C-alpha positions, -999 to 999 in steps of 0.1 A, spaced: -142 -156 70 -143 -121 54 -115 -98 44 -128 -72 68 -121 -95 98 -84 -99 90 -74 -67 72 -52 -40 86 -75 -11 93 -47 14 99 -46 29 64 -24 58 55 -33 77 23 -16 104 2 -29 126 -25 -18 124 -62 -1 158 -60 18 151 -27 56 152 -32 78 121 -27 93 140 2 59 135 20 60 98 10 96 93 22 88 110 56 58 86 61 79 55 52 108 67 73 85 71 104 63 40 101 65 3 95 42 5 64 53 -7 30 24 6 10 5 39 9 -29 43 -8 -34 71 -32 -68 88 -30 -85 115 -50 -118 129 -36 -117 101 -11 -116 73 -37 -87 49 -42 -68 57 -74 -34 42 -68 -9 25 -46 27 35 -39 52 11 -23 84 17 -5 101 -1 -35 84 24 -59 99 52 -38 134 36 -38 134 34 -76 122 70 -80 146 89 -57 183 92 -58 202 67 -37 224 96 -25 196 112 -4 207 117 31 244 109 24 273 133 25 274 131 -14 238 143 -18 236 170 -45 209 195 -53 199 172 -82 196 143 -57 174 164 -33 153 175 -63 142 139 -69 120 143 -37 100 170 -55 85 145 -79 48 139 -73 30 107 -62 11 105 -95 44 102 -114 54 69 -97 22 53 -83 6 22 -96 -26 32 -113 -58 12 -114 -48 -10 -84 -62 -44 -78 -86 -40 -49 -111 -61 -30 -144 -53 -12 -145 -56 26 -172 -82 25 -152 -105 2 -142 -139 14 -107 -148 24 -104 -173 -5 -112 -145 -30 -82 -126 -16 -61 -157 -19 -71 -161 -55 -60 -124 -62 -26 -131 -46 -22 -162 -67 -31 -145 -100 -14 -111 -94 22 -103 -87 14 -80 -57 21 -81 -20 -10 -63 -7 -45 -56 -18 -63 -24 -8 -97 -30 7 -125 -6 -3 -161 -1 6 -189 0 -20 -181 36 -29 -144 29 -36 -132 45 -4 -102 27 12 -111 11 45 -81 -13 49 -54 -32 33 -47 -69 33 -14 -87 28 -6 -124 23 8 -123 59 -26 -113 72 -41 -143 54 -14 -167 67 -19 -154 103 -57 -159 100 -54 -194 86 -28 -203 113 -51 -190 141 -81 -209 126 -60 -241 124 -49 -237 160 -85 -233 172 -96 -263 152 -71 -287 163 
């Protein structure tokens, strides 16, 4: 089974110079936990909802929000993203993905084509679902 068959194909990307305000809006309005950062269409980084929480003031959206708190949303994606992300090719096997999850302390792996363009994202949950479905079909 290949990564391409089980990955999430609904990929949302941001640019390196997008503000954290853009990132927060995306996370607030979707169920995603990771955004892929692209430059000229190629994957250059990953930003997680946890990265965002660490980078912006906890007072955002509260009655105690100050101008300084609001200004934390003006930071740029490139300031907090994970650079040189671990990635996997779409034609890789599921066990290659499992090996990456076992070796790295990450919760998702961006899936790229041969040109480095993001085409999907795979999480350990996607792998567990696929293995569970396969086991149900087998037995």
